[in-house]
N, C-alpha and C positions, 0 to 999 in steps of 0.2 A: 459831492462826488469827487473822488480823486482820479487823476489821469496818470498814465505812465509818464515818468519824467524823461524828457529827451536829453540828448547830450548838451554839454555846456555851450558848444557852438550853436546848436539849434535854439537853445534858450535865449542866447544873446541876439540871434537873428529875429526871434519872435519879439523881443523887447524893442528892437529897432523898428519893426513893422508896427507894433502897438504905438510907439511914439509918433511915427509918421501918420498913422490913422487918426490919432487924437489931434495932431496939429492940423490935419486937413479939415477937421471939424471946428477949428478955431480954439482948441484947448492947448495952450502952451504947456509943455512938460519937459523936464530934463531926462537924460538917459537914466540917471539914478532913480528917478521917480518911476519910470517905466519898468525898470528891473523890480522895484518893490511891488508894483501893481501885478506884474507877471507872477511873482512869488505867491501872492494871495490867490491868484487864479488857480494855482496848483495846490492850494490848501496849506501853504507854509506861512509862517509869521513874518518872514522877511527874506531878502535876497541872499543873505549869508547862509541861512538854513537851506534854501533851495540849492544854492551853489554846492554846499557840502554834500547834500543828497545826490546830486548829479555827478559830482566828482568822485564819490566813493563806490561807484558801481561800474561794471563794464558798459561801454557804449552800446546802444542798440544797433544791430546790424541792418535793421530795416526801418523805414519811415513811411508814413502815409504820403502819397504823392510821388514816391520813388518809382522810377522807371526800372523795370527788370526784364530779363530775357532768360530763356532756358528751354527745357523740354517738359511737356506735360503729356503723360501716357505715350511717351516716345515721339511726340509731335513738337516741332519747334514753335516758339511763341515769343512775342514781346507783349508787355502788359504794364499796367499801372497798379500799384498797391493802393486800394481804396479804403481798406480798414486793416487795423493791426491790433492784436491782443497779445500782450506779454503774459505768458503762462507763469504760474507761481514759481516754477523752478528756474526761471530766467534762462533756461537752455533751449526752450521751445517757444515758437511764436505762431499764433493763428493769423493767417493772412487771407484777405479777400482780394483776389486779382481780377482786374477788368482787362481782358485780352484786347489788343488792338484789332486783330482779325479773329473771327471765330475759329476754334480748334476742333477738328474732326477727331473724335475719340474712338471711332470704329475703323478698323483697318481693312474691312471687307470692301471690295469695289462696289458691290450691289447695295450697300447700306451706308448711311452716315448718321452721325449724331453730333451736331455742332454745339459747342459750349462757348459762351461769351464771358462768363464769370465763374470762378470756382473759389471755394473756401478750402484751405489746406492748413495743416500744421507742419511746420518745418523746424529743423534744428538750426543752430548758428551756422552750420555748413550749407544751408539752403536746400536740404534734401528732406523728403518725407520719410517717415519710418515705414509707411505702407508701401508695399511693392507689388508689381505685376506678377503673374504666374511664373515668369522666367527670371525673377529676382531683381528687376530694375525698379528703382523708386518711382512712385507715381509722378512726382514732380522733382526736377533738379534745376536749381537756379544757377546761372553763370555767375560765379563770384569773382 
């Protein structure tokens, strides 16, 4: 299974974390070896190949674990990205957001509908193509 390739900075950070994890288990490894192991985890034959792939594309604007804020159905929120899917066109991203506080998506005082997680597709600008009846995107991230 292949995974979306993170930025070079994220890959190097993952290699450092892998090296530390291996060393905590008593397996001594060099940084170079951890880079090579990481490349194989991403289905590449070596670090140079992975580095070239990561360097030849625009950096992903979103990452799993990233903290975000914005407005969902006109309601303010803060959340964590818990899943990320890079769409084939590399211009849109599927995000699963876990809200810090439930968001009430109904504006009537006599009713409420609280959401704690949502799946949305956003562009690189952090906005959904889907809009409310008055033309406001369903979700707008503070970029």
